[in-house]
N, C-alpha and C positions, 0 to 999 in steps of 0.2 A: 405079669402086668404088661399092657400094650403101650408102646411109645410110638409117636409119630413125629419125625423131625426133631427128636430130642425132647419132646414134651409129651405129657400124658394126653391121651385122647380126651377131647372136651366132653364127648358123650359119656365116657367112663367116669370122668370127674363128676359130671352132673349126677350120674347114677349113684356114685359113692356118697355125695352130699345128701341126696334124697334118702339113701339108706340110713345115714346117720340121723337125719331129722326124724325119720319114721321110727327108728329105734328109740330115740329120746322120747318121742310122743307116747310110744307104747309103754316105756318105763314109767313115764309120768302118770299115764292112765292106770297102770297097775298099782302105783303108789297111792293114787287117789282111791282106788277100789279096796285096798287093804284096810281092814279095821285098825284103829288106833286105841291102845289102852294106856291111859295115864294112871300110874299105880302109886299107892302109898302116900297119897296127898291129903292135905286138909282142904275140903271141898265145900264151897258155899252153895247151899240148896235153898229153894224157894219156900214161901209160906211162913216166914218168920222163925224157922227152925234154926237151931245152932249148927254151925258148920260140922260136917262129918270128918272125923279123924281117921287116918290110915285107910282112905277110901280109894276106889278105882272108878274112873270115868271111861266108858267105852264109846267111841265115835265110829260110825259107819253109815255109808249112804247119805252123808251130809247131816245126820241127826245124832243126838245122844241116844244110844241104845240101852245103856244101863249105867247106874251109879250106886255106889255103896261099898261097904267093907267086904261084902261077899259077892260083888258083881263078877259074873263069869267072863273070863278073857277068851275071846274066840281064837280058834287055831290060826296060826300064821299072822296074828296081829302084830303090828309094830308096837313095841313097848317103849313108853316114855317114863323113865324112872323119876318120880317126883317126891321121894322121901324127904321130909322136912320142908317141902315147898307148899305153896297155896294155889288152889285152882278156883277161879271165879268165872261166871259168865262174862262174855265180852261186854265191855262198858258201852253204854248208849248215851250220846249227847243229843238232846232233843230240840235244841235251838241253836243252829250253827249256820255259817255261810261257807262251810268247807266245800271246796270244789267249784264255787262260783266267785271266789275272791283269791287272788294271788298277792297283789299289792293293793292295800286298801285305798291309798291316796292316788293310785293310777287308774284313771277312768277306763282305759282299754283292758284292764285285767280285773275289773270289778263289775259283776253282772247282777248286783242286787238292787240298784236304784232304778226306779221306773217313774216316769212323770205321771202325775194324776193321783188324786186322793182315793179314788174308787177303782181298783183294778183286780176284782176278785177272780177274773178268768186267767190271770197270769199263772203260768206253771213253772216253778223253779226247776223242775226236772229238765226242761228244755235248755237250760244254761249250764247244767251240771257237767263237769269235766272229771271223769273217773281217773284220768292220768295226771291230775294235779299233783305237784311235788309235795303238797301238804298231806295227801292221803296216807302214804307210807309212814310219815312222821307220827300222825295220830294213831295209826294202827300199831306201830311199834311201842306205843305207850298204853296199850291195852284197850283202846277204843275200836270196836269192830263194826259199829253201825252209828249213823247220825241221821238227824232230820235236817234237811236243807230248807231253811225257812226264809220267806221274804222279809224285807226290812221297812219299806216305805209305804205310806198310805194308810188311811183309816180302814179300808178293806184292801189288804195288801197282796192277796194272791194265795195260791195253793202250794203248800210245802210238799216235799218228797222225802221218802224214807229209803236210804241206801245202805248196803253193806260195803265196807271198805275193802273190796277185793274185785278183781277183774279189770280189764282194759276197755270195756265197752258198756254202754247203758244197759244192754241186754243182760250182761253178766253182773252188774252192780246194783241196779235199781230193783228194790223189793216192792215198793208201793209208789207209783208215779204221782199219785195224789193222796195225801194223807190227811190233811186238815186245811181249813181256811184260816188265814191269818188276819188279825185285826189289831190296830194300834190306836189306843185311846188314852195315851199318856200326854204329858205336857208338850213334848216335842212334836207329836202328831198334830195336836191342836194348832201349834204355831205354823206348821208346814201346810196345813190344809184349810181349815175354816177360820183360823185366827183366834177363835175362842172355844172354850169347852162346850158351851151350848151349841155352837154351830157344828162342832164335830159330832156330838151325839145326834143332832138332827140329821146329818148326812147318813150316819150309820143306821138309825132307826128307819129313815125313809127308804134306804136301799133294801133293807130286810122286808119292809112292808110291800115294796114294789115287787120283790121276788115272790112273796106270798100271793100277791094279786096275779102275777104272771102265771103261777102254777095253776090257779083256778080259772084262768081265762085265756088259755093258749090259743084256742080257735079264734077268739075275738082279736087277740094280738096279731095273729097271722093275717087276719082280714083287714088289718090297719084300722080296727074299730075300737081300740082300747085307749084309755087316757094316756098322756105322755108319762113315760117312766124314766127314772134317773139313771138307768143302766142299759147298755145294749143287750141283745139277746145272749151273747156269750157270757156276760157277767151275771145275768139273771139265772141262766142254766147252772153256772158254777155255784150259786147259792142254794140251789134246790136240795142237794144232799145234806147241807147244814140244817135247813128247815125241817127235813125229814128225820133228823137225828142220826143220819148215817155217817156223818163226819163231824168231828168237834170243831168249834170255833175257838182257836187259840188266841186269846186276847191278852195283849200286853198292856198292863195298867199298873201304876205304882202307888198312887195316893189312895188312902183308905176310902175316901168319898167316891173316887172313880170306881173302885172295886165294888162298892155298894150299888152303883148304877149298872155295872156289868151283871150283877146278880138279878136286879130287877128286869133287865133286858132278857136274861135267860128265862125268867118266869113268863115274860110277855110272849116270847116267841118259841118257848119250849125247846131251848137249845142245850146241847152238850157243851160245857165250857171247860177249857183248860186255861187256867190263869197263869200268865207268864210275867216275869219281871218282879212284880208284887213286893216291892221294897217295904211297904207298910202293911203287908198282909197280916203280920202278927197282931195288929190292932183288931182284926176281924177273925181271929183264929177259931173261935167257937162256932161262928156261923159257917165258915168254910168247912170245918170238920163235920158239922151237922149235915151239910149238903154233900159231903164226900167229894168236893171239887179238888182235883189235882192242882198243885201249885208248883210252878217251875221257877226256881230262884238261883241267883249266884251268891254263894255265901260270902264272897268278897265285896259285895255291894253293902258297905257299912258306913258310908258317909253321905250327907245330903248333897248329892251332885247337882240336883235341880230342885226347884221349889215344890215339886210334887213328891219329893223324897226326904222331906225335912225330918221325918221320924225314922230314918234308917238306923238300924242297929245290927251289930255283928252276929247276934244270936237269933236272928229271924228264923232260920231253919230249925233251930232247937225248939223255939217256942211253938212253931207250927207242928212239929213232930210230936211234942208232948201233948198237944191238944187233940191229936188224932187226925190231923190233916195229911192226906197223901202227898208227901214231899218228894219232889224231883229236883236234882241239881244239874245245872248246865253252865257252860262257859259263855254262851251267847257270842260266839266268836268263830273265826276260821283258824287263826294261828295259835290260839290257846287251847284248842281241843285236846292237844297232847297233855295238857295239865288238868284234865278232868279229875284225875285221882287227887290232885292237890286241893281242888275245890271241896271234895268230900272230906279230905283230911282236915281242912280248916273248919268245916262244920262240926267235926268231932272235937276239935280244940275248943269250940264254943259250947260244948255240952251235949251234942247229939250222940246217940248211941252209935258205936262203931259199926255194928252189923246193919243197923238201919241206914247208915250213910252208904254202905255198899249197896244195899237194896235201892237207894235213891238214884243210883246210876246204872242199875241193871233191871231188876224186876219192876220197880215203880214206874219208870218211863214206858216200859212195854205195856203195863196195865193202863196207864193214862191214855194211850193212843190206840189201844186194842190190837197190839202187835202179838198175836198168838204165837207161842213157841219161842219168843225172844226173851232175853234177860233172865234166863233160868237154866239150871242144870237139872234135868229130870228126863226120864224116858220119853222120847218123841219130840223133845225140844230141838230147835235149830242148833247145829253143832258149832256155835260161836263160843269158843272157850279159850281162856288165857291161863298160862302157867307162870306164876311169879316166884322169885327166889325168896320172898319174905312177905310181910304184911303189905298188901297193895296200896295202902294209904300212907305208907311211910316213905319219906324222901329217899332213903337209902336202898329201897327195893327196886328190882329190875325185872322186866319181862323176859322170860326165857323162851316161851313158845306162844304163838298166836294161831289159833285155828278158826277159819271162817268157813261155815258150812262144811265142817269136818276136814277141810284141807288145810295143811299148815302153810302159812304165808311167811315170806322172808321178813327179817327184821332190818334189812338194809334200807337206808334212807340216803338222801342227798348229803346229809351231814356225815354219815359214816363213810360214804364214798370219798368225800373230801378229806376226812381224817386219814383214811388209808393212803390217799394220794400224797398228802403233804406231811405225814408223820415223820418220814425220813427224807430230808432235803439233800440234793446233790452237793458235793463239796464246793465250797465257794472258791472261785478262781482268784488267785492272787494277782491282781492287775496293778502294774507299776507304771 
């Protein structure tokens, strides 16, 4: 080794550091490239089938390559022994503010509120922070993907679908625009038009103006069209909704409001995902007939507002028994880590256990057209979680989380604080 003036040569030190970094990068790349075989596990598979026992899941190239008791393990695969353990698809929470809220009551760390009742051009992806300290916490609880959804406004903006991995938007964002949000509940009426009738007028007018704009773009560009309720950006944002390319995710709670949503869907030929839906059980038959996905929080069991007077804890169970596609959500940022608990409470109120697991895996992916997500089958995205027991039981813990086939760390701010303060230094005896 070369020394200069009693110190290592700066150029040599730099070369050594670069060599270490390069070696680590190569090792990481090799680890990512190597297939992973999760063996002897109880594996949840799609299609309403019972979980497979003593099965193997093979991950490679970011995808599920094989699954089943006879799945072939590739040479040089990394083996994850999972005998007696449970493997599920990564959980999906479809209505969250994860990554756009750190402290809800602190305006500078809350990027959900936007002034205006009609802001359909708002893109939640533009405010998403993949380095939020809440992301690892949710991921360590088995949630591998979320929908980042807008909160305010009758037409509230465009949600984004992200995987909970990566330090940049390019690494984490799967669909920058997933759906258009709408809020037609009591709170939205109070904040926008003052009355329900005024709120519905605003929404119907905006959709009608967007339909007019689509048919008269040249006239609009020549400034020869009638006045419209939205600027060009808002009108353009609604066109995929009118074409049926994006769903309109409508938050409504009262049964009568849900009935108006269905009439609006017929009038404008919309794909609807119903969210909130506290009183949806009163319309279970109609929702099942139309096969409209309903996103609910099973803990919404009290009449928190006048549009939720018929709240009941078995809402999810009644909808599921009627044949409605049920999706469960936390509608939160900080509670995403407890999505498993929401599903467990649905089971407590009578929902089938495996149906509750599907309600946070397969069903949300189907509701929003997320091909390859929420399922463990060949060709699916390699978002897979290994649990040490039943994933809906409070005593179970996550042991491994794979996002796009790569194992993510389970370390969070909480675990780091625990390590730091588990052993405190001796207290000085000051006299």
